[in-house]
MIKOL-106219 format. One record per residue: residue number from 1; residue in three letters; y, x, z of N, C-alpha, C, O, CB in turn. Coordinates in nm, 2 decimals, padded with zeros to 4 digits. Glycine has a CB too. Example, Ala and Ser with C-alpha at 12.3 -4.5 7.8 and 13.67 -1.06 7.14 Angstrom:
! residues 2
[pt 1, 'ALA', [-00.57, 01.32, 00.78], [-00.45, 01.23, 00.78], [-00.33, 01.32, 00.78], [-00.33, 01.42, 00.85], [-00.45, 01.13, 00.90]],
[pt 2, 'SER', [-00.22, 01.28, 00.71], [-00.11, 01.37, 00.71], [00.00, 01.29, 00.79], [00.11, 01.34, 00.80], [-00.06, 01.41, 00.57]],
END
This chain:
! residues 94
[pt 1, 'MET', [-04.41, 02.90, -00.71], [-04.33, 02.88, -00.75], [-04.28, 02.96, -00.67], [-04.20, 02.89, -00.61], [-04.30, 02.78, -00.76]],
[pt 2, 'SER', [-04.28, 03.10, -00.61], [-04.17, 03.22, -00.51], [-04.05, 03.19, -00.54], [-04.05, 03.17, -00.66], [-04.19, 03.38, -00.54]],
[pt 3, 'THR', [-03.97, 03.19, -00.51], [-03.80, 03.26, -00.55], [-03.76, 03.28, -00.42], [-03.78, 03.21, -00.32], [-03.66, 03.16, -00.65]],
[pt 4, 'LYS', [-03.70, 03.43, -00.45], [-03.71, 03.49, -00.37], [-03.54, 03.50, -00.34], [-03.47, 03.49, -00.44], [-03.80, 03.60, -00.39]],
[pt 5, 'TYR', [-03.48, 03.51, -00.24], [-03.35, 03.50, -00.17], [-03.22, 03.59, -00.18], [-03.18, 03.66, -00.08], [-03.39, 03.50, -00.04]],
[pt 6, 'GLN', [-03.16, 03.59, -00.31], [-03.08, 03.69, -00.36], [-02.96, 03.69, -00.33], [-02.89, 03.59, -00.37], [-03.07, 03.69, -00.48]],
[pt 7, 'ASN', [-02.89, 03.78, -00.26], [-02.78, 03.84, -00.23], [-02.71, 03.82, -00.38], [-02.78, 03.84, -00.48], [-02.80, 04.00, -00.16]],
[pt 8, 'SER', [-02.58, 03.79, -00.39], [-02.47, 03.76, -00.48], [-02.42, 03.89, -00.46], [-02.43, 03.97, -00.54], [-02.37, 03.63, -00.45]],
[pt 9, 'ASN', [-02.38, 03.90, -00.37], [-02.26, 04.04, -00.35], [-02.33, 04.19, -00.34], [-02.42, 04.21, -00.26], [-02.16, 04.03, -00.17]],
[pt 10, 'THR', [-02.29, 04.28, -00.44], [-02.27, 04.41, -00.46], [-02.20, 04.47, -00.34], [-02.10, 04.45, -00.27], [-02.18, 04.43, -00.59]],
[pt 11, 'GLN', [-02.35, 04.60, -00.31], [-02.27, 04.62, -00.23], [-02.14, 04.71, -00.22], [-02.12, 04.78, -00.12], [-02.33, 04.63, -00.15]],
[pt 12, 'ALA', [-02.05, 04.72, -00.35], [-01.94, 04.75, -00.31], [-01.80, 04.69, -00.31], [-01.69, 04.74, -00.31], [-01.94, 04.82, -00.35]],
[pt 13, 'PHE', [-01.89, 04.52, -00.30], [-01.83, 04.38, -00.27], [-01.80, 04.42, -00.10], [-01.69, 04.43, -00.04], [-01.95, 04.23, -00.31]],
[pt 14, 'SER', [-01.94, 04.45, -00.06], [-01.96, 04.41, 00.11], [-01.83, 04.52, 00.20], [-01.79, 04.49, 00.31], [-02.16, 04.48, 00.17]],
[pt 15, 'THR', [-01.78, 04.63, 00.12], [-01.74, 04.78, 00.18], [-01.65, 04.73, 00.18], [-01.59, 04.71, 00.28], [-01.76, 04.93, 00.13]],
[pt 16, 'VAL', [-01.61, 04.71, 00.09], [-01.40, 04.62, 00.05], [-01.43, 04.55, 00.16], [-01.47, 04.63, 00.25], [-01.35, 04.48, -00.14]],
[pt 17, 'ALA', [-01.43, 04.45, 00.18], [-01.44, 04.34, 00.31], [-01.43, 04.45, 00.40], [-01.32, 04.49, 00.42], [-01.59, 04.22, 00.33]],
[pt 18, 'TRP', [-01.54, 04.51, 00.47], [-01.54, 04.53, 00.56], [-01.41, 04.65, 00.57], [-01.32, 04.62, 00.65], [-01.67, 04.54, 00.57]],
[pt 19, 'ILE', [-01.39, 04.77, 00.51], [-01.24, 04.80, 00.56], [-01.12, 04.72, 00.52], [-01.03, 04.75, 00.59], [-01.19, 04.94, 00.53]],
[pt 20, 'SER', [-01.09, 04.63, 00.43], [-01.00, 04.57, 00.45], [-01.01, 04.50, 00.61], [-00.92, 04.51, 00.70], [-00.99, 04.49, 00.32]],
[pt 21, 'PHE', [-01.12, 04.44, 00.61], [-01.11, 04.38, 00.78], [-01.07, 04.48, 00.84], [-00.96, 04.52, 00.81], [-01.24, 04.32, 00.86]],
[pt 22, 'GLY', [-01.15, 04.58, 00.95], [-01.13, 04.69, 00.96], [-00.97, 04.74, 00.96], [-00.92, 04.79, 01.06], [-01.20, 04.75, 00.88]],
[pt 23, 'ILE', [-00.87, 04.70, 00.79], [-00.78, 04.84, 00.86], [-00.64, 04.66, 00.93], [-00.55, 04.65, 01.01], [-00.69, 05.02, 00.67]],
[pt 24, 'SER', [-00.70, 04.60, 00.87], [-00.58, 04.42, 00.90], [-00.67, 04.46, 01.08], [-00.76, 04.54, 01.04], [-00.66, 04.14, 00.76]],
[pt 25, 'PHE', [-00.67, 04.45, 01.13], [-00.76, 04.47, 01.26], [-00.69, 04.64, 01.31], [-00.69, 04.68, 01.43], [-00.96, 04.46, 01.23]],
[pt 26, 'ILE', [-00.66, 04.70, 01.21], [-00.64, 04.91, 01.29], [-00.47, 04.85, 01.31], [-00.41, 04.88, 01.42], [-00.68, 05.13, 01.10]],
[pt 27, 'GLY', [-00.40, 04.77, 01.19], [-00.25, 04.70, 01.16], [-00.24, 04.62, 01.30], [-00.15, 04.66, 01.39], [-00.24, 04.59, 01.01]],
[pt 28, 'MET', [-00.30, 04.54, 01.32], [-00.29, 04.43, 01.42], [-00.26, 04.53, 01.53], [-00.15, 04.56, 01.56], [-00.43, 04.31, 01.44]],
[pt 29, 'ILE', [-00.41, 04.59, 01.61], [-00.34, 04.68, 01.69], [-00.27, 04.79, 01.75], [-00.28, 04.85, 01.86], [-00.34, 04.66, 01.72]],
[pt 30, 'VAL', [-00.19, 04.80, 01.62], [-00.05, 04.93, 01.62], [00.09, 04.82, 01.58], [00.20, 04.86, 01.61], [-00.07, 05.09, 01.45]],
[pt 31, 'GLY', [00.07, 04.73, 01.54], [00.22, 04.62, 01.54], [00.20, 04.57, 01.69], [00.31, 04.57, 01.75], [00.21, 04.46, 01.41]],
[pt 32, 'LEU', [00.10, 04.51, 01.77], [00.09, 04.43, 01.90], [00.17, 04.60, 02.02], [00.27, 04.60, 02.09], [-00.14, 04.36, 01.92]],
[pt 33, 'VAL', [00.10, 04.69, 02.01], [00.20, 04.87, 02.06], [00.26, 04.86, 02.03], [00.31, 04.88, 02.14], [00.19, 05.01, 02.03]],
[pt 34, 'TYR', [00.39, 04.83, 01.93], [00.48, 04.85, 01.90], [00.58, 04.77, 01.86], [00.67, 04.80, 01.79], [00.45, 04.92, 01.84]],
[pt 35, 'LEU', [00.56, 04.60, 01.92], [00.61, 04.57, 01.94], [00.68, 04.56, 02.07], [00.63, 04.59, 02.18], [00.59, 04.53, 01.89]],
[pt 36, 'GLN', [00.84, 04.49, 02.04], [00.92, 04.50, 02.17], [00.88, 04.33, 02.30], [00.94, 04.23, 02.35], [01.12, 04.51, 02.09]],
[pt 37, 'MET', [00.78, 04.38, 02.29], [00.78, 04.21, 02.42], [00.72, 04.33, 02.56], [00.68, 04.44, 02.59], [00.59, 04.02, 02.36]],
[pt 38, 'ASP', [00.78, 04.17, 02.61], [00.57, 04.18, 02.71], [00.48, 04.22, 02.71], [00.39, 04.21, 02.62], [00.48, 04.12, 02.74]],
[pt 39, 'ILE', [00.47, 04.25, 02.80], [00.30, 04.31, 02.78], [00.23, 04.16, 02.78], [00.11, 04.20, 02.76], [00.23, 04.44, 02.92]],
[pt 40, 'TYR', [00.23, 04.03, 02.80], [00.20, 03.94, 02.88], [00.16, 03.84, 02.71], [00.05, 03.78, 02.69], [00.34, 03.90, 03.02]],
[pt 41, 'GLN', [00.31, 03.84, 02.60], [00.39, 03.80, 02.52], [00.29, 03.83, 02.38], [00.27, 03.77, 02.28], [00.53, 03.88, 02.53]],
[pt 42, 'LYS', [00.24, 03.97, 02.45], [00.14, 04.10, 02.35], [-00.05, 04.04, 02.38], [-00.14, 04.04, 02.30], [00.19, 04.34, 02.46]],
[pt 43, 'ALA', [-00.06, 03.99, 02.52], [-00.18, 03.98, 02.54], [-00.21, 03.77, 02.46], [-00.31, 03.71, 02.41], [-00.20, 04.03, 02.73]],
[pt 44, 'PHE', [-00.10, 03.74, 02.48], [-00.12, 03.60, 02.43], [-00.15, 03.63, 02.28], [-00.26, 03.62, 02.24], [00.02, 03.49, 02.46]],
[pt 45, 'ILE', [-00.05, 03.68, 02.19], [-00.08, 03.73, 02.03], [-00.21, 03.78, 02.04], [-00.30, 03.71, 01.99], [00.02, 03.84, 01.96]],
[pt 46, 'GLY', [-00.23, 03.87, 02.08], [-00.37, 03.94, 02.06], [-00.47, 03.87, 02.05], [-00.54, 03.91, 01.96], [-00.41, 04.02, 02.15]],
[pt 47, 'MET', [-00.50, 03.77, 02.12], [-00.57, 03.67, 02.21], [-00.61, 03.58, 02.09], [-00.72, 03.56, 02.06], [-00.48, 03.60, 02.33]],
[pt 48, 'THR', [-00.47, 03.49, 02.01], [-00.48, 03.42, 01.93], [-00.51, 03.48, 01.78], [-00.51, 03.41, 01.68], [-00.37, 03.35, 01.94]],
[pt 49, 'TYR', [-00.53, 03.61, 01.78], [-00.59, 03.66, 01.65], [-00.68, 03.77, 01.64], [-00.69, 03.84, 01.54], [-00.50, 03.69, 01.58]],
[pt 50, 'LEU', [-00.74, 03.76, 01.76], [-00.97, 03.75, 01.80], [-01.02, 03.61, 01.76], [-01.12, 03.60, 01.70], [-01.02, 03.76, 02.03]],
[pt 51, 'PHE', [-00.92, 03.49, 01.82], [-00.93, 03.43, 01.83], [-00.99, 03.34, 01.65], [-01.09, 03.28, 01.61], [-00.83, 03.44, 01.90]],
[pt 52, 'SER', [-00.85, 03.39, 01.60], [-00.85, 03.34, 01.41], [-00.93, 03.47, 01.39], [-00.94, 03.50, 01.27], [-00.66, 03.33, 01.30]],
[pt 53, 'ILE', [-00.98, 03.54, 01.48], [-01.10, 03.60, 01.33], [-01.18, 03.46, 01.37], [-01.20, 03.36, 01.30], [-01.23, 03.80, 01.35]],
[pt 54, 'SER', [-01.22, 03.49, 01.54], [-01.35, 03.47, 01.56], [-01.41, 03.31, 01.48], [-01.53, 03.28, 01.48], [-01.35, 03.48, 01.74]],
[pt 55, 'SER', [-01.28, 03.22, 01.41], [-01.28, 03.10, 01.33], [-01.30, 03.11, 01.25], [-01.37, 03.02, 01.21], [-01.21, 03.04, 01.32]],
[pt 56, 'CYS', [-01.27, 03.19, 01.18], [-01.29, 03.27, 01.09], [-01.43, 03.30, 01.04], [-01.48, 03.25, 00.94], [-01.24, 03.36, 01.13]],
[pt 57, 'PHE', [-01.49, 03.38, 01.12], [-01.67, 03.38, 01.09], [-01.76, 03.29, 01.11], [-01.88, 03.28, 01.07], [-01.74, 03.46, 01.16]],
[pt 58, 'VAL', [-01.67, 03.19, 01.20], [-01.77, 03.06, 01.25], [-01.74, 02.98, 01.13], [-01.85, 02.94, 01.08], [-01.73, 02.98, 01.41]],
[pt 59, 'LEU', [-01.67, 02.95, 01.10], [-01.60, 02.81, 00.93], [-01.74, 02.94, 00.89], [-01.86, 02.91, 00.87], [-01.33, 02.81, 00.79]],
[pt 60, 'ALA', [-01.69, 03.05, 00.89], [-01.76, 03.05, 00.68], [-01.92, 03.11, 00.72], [-01.98, 03.19, 00.65], [-01.63, 03.21, 00.52]],
[pt 61, 'LYS', [-01.96, 03.04, 00.88], [-02.10, 03.08, 00.91], [-02.16, 02.94, 00.84], [-02.25, 02.93, 00.76], [-02.13, 03.11, 01.08]],
[pt 62, 'VAL', [-02.07, 02.84, 00.90], [-02.11, 02.73, 00.90], [-02.09, 02.65, 00.74], [-02.15, 02.54, 00.75], [-02.04, 02.67, 01.02]],
[pt 63, 'VAL', [-02.04, 02.65, 00.58], [-01.97, 02.69, 00.48], [-02.12, 02.75, 00.40], [-02.19, 02.69, 00.32], [-01.83, 02.80, 00.52]],
[pt 64, 'ARG', [-02.14, 02.87, 00.44], [-02.29, 02.91, 00.41], [-02.36, 02.89, 00.48], [-02.40, 03.01, 00.51], [-02.33, 03.02, 00.38]],
[pt 65, 'ASP', [-02.44, 02.78, 00.57], [-02.55, 02.73, 00.62], [-02.51, 02.55, 00.52], [-02.54, 02.55, 00.41], [-02.57, 02.76, 00.82]],
[pt 66, 'LYS', [-02.47, 02.48, 00.55], [-02.45, 02.38, 00.46], [-02.50, 02.39, 00.30], [-02.58, 02.32, 00.24], [-02.32, 02.38, 00.46]],
[pt 67, 'GLN', [-02.40, 02.51, 00.26], [-02.49, 02.52, 00.12], [-02.62, 02.54, 00.11], [-02.67, 02.46, 00.03], [-02.45, 02.61, 00.05]],
[pt 68, 'GLU', [-02.74, 02.68, 00.20], [-02.84, 02.70, 00.14], [-02.87, 02.55, 00.23], [-02.96, 02.50, 00.16], [-02.92, 02.86, 00.15]],
[pt 69, 'GLY', [-02.86, 02.48, 00.32], [-02.91, 02.37, 00.38], [-02.98, 02.19, 00.23], [-03.07, 02.11, 00.19], [-02.74, 02.34, 00.51]],
[pt 70, 'GLU', [-02.80, 02.25, 00.21], [-02.83, 02.16, 00.00], [-02.92, 02.29, -00.05], [-03.04, 02.26, -00.02], [-02.60, 02.14, -00.16]],
[pt 71, 'ASP', [-02.94, 02.41, -00.10], [-02.97, 02.42, -00.17], [-03.14, 02.39, -00.15], [-03.21, 02.37, -00.24], [-02.91, 02.50, -00.21]],
[pt 72, 'TYR', [-03.18, 02.40, 00.02], [-03.26, 02.38, 00.00], [-03.35, 02.26, 00.00], [-03.47, 02.28, 00.01], [-03.26, 02.44, 00.02]],
[pt 73, 'VAL', [-03.28, 02.10, 00.00], [-03.36, 02.04, 00.05], [-03.38, 02.01, -00.16], [-03.49, 02.00, -00.21], [-03.31, 01.91, 00.20]],
[pt 74, 'LYS', [-03.26, 02.00, -00.24], [-03.24, 02.03, -00.35], [-03.42, 02.07, -00.42], [-03.48, 02.01, -00.51], [-03.11, 02.15, -00.34]],
[pt 75, 'LYS', [-03.45, 02.19, -00.36], [-03.62, 02.24, -00.36], [-03.70, 02.13, -00.39], [-03.76, 02.09, -00.48], [-03.69, 02.30, -00.20]],
[pt 76, 'ILE', [-03.65, 02.09, -00.25], [-03.79, 02.04, -00.19], [-03.85, 01.92, -00.30], [-03.96, 01.89, -00.35], [-03.76, 01.97, -00.02]],
[pt 77, 'GLU', [-03.71, 01.87, -00.31], [-03.67, 01.73, -00.37], [-03.65, 01.75, -00.56], [-03.59, 01.68, -00.64], [-03.50, 01.67, -00.28]],
[pt 78, 'ASN', [-03.74, 01.92, -00.59], [-03.73, 01.91, -00.69], [-03.93, 01.94, -00.73], [-04.01, 01.91, -00.82], [-03.59, 02.02, -00.74]],
[pt 79, 'ALA', [-03.94, 01.99, -00.60], [-04.09, 02.02, -00.50], [-04.15, 01.85, -00.58], [-04.23, 01.84, -00.67], [-04.07, 02.02, -00.25]],
[pt 80, 'LYS', [-04.07, 01.72, -00.51], [-04.13, 01.64, -00.51], [-04.16, 01.52, -00.65], [-04.23, 01.43, -00.67], [-04.09, 01.60, -00.41]],
[pt 81, 'ASN', [-04.06, 01.58, -00.71], [-04.04, 01.54, -00.87], [-04.11, 01.60, -00.98], [-04.15, 01.56, -01.09], [-03.92, 01.57, -00.90]],
[pt 82, 'GLN', [-04.12, 01.73, -00.89], [-04.29, 01.78, -01.04], [-04.40, 01.69, -00.97], [-04.44, 01.59, -01.03], [-04.39, 02.02, -01.05]],
[pt 83, 'GLN', [-04.45, 01.73, -00.83], [-04.52, 01.66, -00.77], [-04.59, 01.50, -00.86], [-04.70, 01.48, -00.90], [-04.43, 01.64, -00.66]],
[pt 84, 'MET', [-04.45, 01.38, -00.87], [-04.49, 01.33, -00.97], [-04.45, 01.27, -01.12], [-04.43, 01.16, -01.18], [-04.52, 01.28, -00.91]],
[pt 85, 'ILE', [-04.44, 01.37, -01.13], [-04.45, 01.37, -01.25], [-04.56, 01.40, -01.32], [-04.61, 01.33, -01.42], [-04.36, 01.43, -01.29]],
[pt 86, 'SER', [-04.66, 01.58, -01.22], [-04.77, 01.57, -01.28], [-04.94, 01.48, -01.26], [-05.05, 01.48, -01.32], [-04.78, 01.69, -01.29]],
[pt 87, 'LYS', [-04.90, 01.43, -01.16], [-04.99, 01.35, -01.11], [-04.97, 01.19, -01.20], [-05.05, 01.10, -01.17], [-04.98, 01.36, -00.94]],
[pt 88, 'TYR', [-04.93, 01.17, -01.24], [-04.87, 01.05, -01.35], [-04.91, 01.12, -01.50], [-04.99, 01.05, -01.56], [-04.66, 01.01, -01.33]],
[pt 89, 'ILE', [-04.87, 01.21, -01.56], [-04.95, 01.26, -01.65], [-05.04, 01.36, -01.61], [-05.04, 01.46, -01.68], [-04.88, 01.29, -01.74]],
[pt 90, 'GLY', [-05.10, 01.35, -01.54], [-05.27, 01.40, -01.57], [-05.38, 01.26, -01.46], [-05.50, 01.27, -01.42], [-05.29, 01.64, -01.46]],
[pt 91, 'THR', [-05.31, 01.16, -01.45], [-05.29, 01.00, -01.47], [-05.41, 00.98, -01.61], [-05.53, 01.00, -01.63], [-05.09, 00.94, -01.50]],
[pt 92, 'GLU', [-05.30, 00.94, -01.69], [-05.24, 00.93, -01.84], [-05.41, 01.06, -01.91], [-05.49, 01.03, -02.00], [-05.00, 01.02, -01.86]],
[pt 93, 'ASP', [-05.42, 01.11, -01.88], [-05.49, 01.20, -02.01], [-05.62, 01.19, -01.94], [-05.71, 01.26, -01.98], [-05.45, 01.37, -02.05]],
[pt 94, 'ASP', [-05.62, 01.06, -01.80], [-05.81, 01.06, -01.80], [-05.85, 00.93, -01.86], [-05.97, 00.90, -01.88], [-05.90, 01.06, -01.62]],
END
């Protein structure tokens, strides 16, 4: 019994996520350009913003990988249980 991985997100949801990411990124850049600060302060804010974005991507990947790992372990345990059940049921019939 093989099950293929199915993406639960629709194309519309993915599109909205990327559009909102683009709008927030452009908004931050525009805000930094018009902010009345020294260039070093703007650079610091921009750097921390980019670090926050990359941290969010890494965190999302870690959470997803953990969930996929748990699902994989559950599949293996389920297969072992099915194998044991079929082994003992097969022995009773003999």
